Structures are given as C-alpha cells and as structure tokens.
C-alpha positions in Angstrom: -160.4 -61.8 -6.4 -158.3 -59.1 -8.1 -157.3 -59.6 -11.7 -154.1 -58.2 -13.2 -154.6 -55.4 -15.7 -155.6 -56.5 -19.2 -156.6 -60.0 -18.3 -160.1 -61.3 -19.0 -162.0 -64.2 -17.4 -161.4 -66.5 -20.4 -158.0 -68.0 -21.3 -156.3 -66.3 -24.2 -158.6 -63.2 -23.9 -157.4 -59.8 -22.9 -159.2 -56.5 -22.2 -158.3 -53.3 -24.0 -157.3 -50.7 -21.5 -158.6 -47.1 -21.6 -156.6 -45.0 -24.0 -155.4 -48.0 -26.1 -156.4 -49.6 -29.3 -155.7 -53.0 -30.9 -154.8 -53.1 -34.6 -155.1 -56.5 -36.2 -153.2 -57.2 -39.3 -151.9 -60.3 -41.1 -148.7 -60.2 -39.0 -150.9 -60.3 -35.9 -152.4 -57.9 -33.3 -150.5 -54.8 -32.1 -151.3 -52.6 -29.1 -151.1 -48.8 -29.4 -151.6 -46.1 -26.9 -153.4 -43.0 -28.2 -154.1 -41.0 -25.1 -153.3 -40.5 -21.4 -154.5 -38.2 -18.7 -151.9 -36.2 -16.8 -152.5 -35.3 -13.2 -151.7 -31.8 -12.3 -152.3 -29.7 -9.2 -155.4 -27.6 -9.5 -154.6 -24.1 -8.3 -157.6 -22.1 -9.6 -160.3 -20.9 -7.2 -163.8 -22.5 -7.6 -165.1 -19.3 -9.2 -162.3 -19.3 -11.8 -162.9 -23.0 -12.4 -166.5 -22.3 -13.1 -165.7 -19.6 -15.6 -163.2 -21.8 -17.6 -165.4 -24.9 -17.9 
C-alpha cells in the first residue's frame, strides 16, 4: 500500500518531510521549507570529482 506524502498511519497525524520544519505557535502550526537539493548534470571526470570532495 502506497501512502500519499506527509500522511502517517494515524488519523490527524502527518510526517514532516525532509527539508521542512513545523513551527507551533498559539495561532497553530505552520510548515516551512528550509532546504532543497537541486539536481544538476555532473560533468567532471572521476579524478576531478575525487580532488574536489
């Protein structure tokens, strides 16, 4: 069974996705995205990659 993103196994519960945080205040919870990975083509040779890591 595939679950939709952010849903948990219990009713009313949700998972926090990678790169997000939940801030809870008196007005209620808010979700914020603080990071994301960007996919780019890797054009360096293996030797160049080893030197830059």
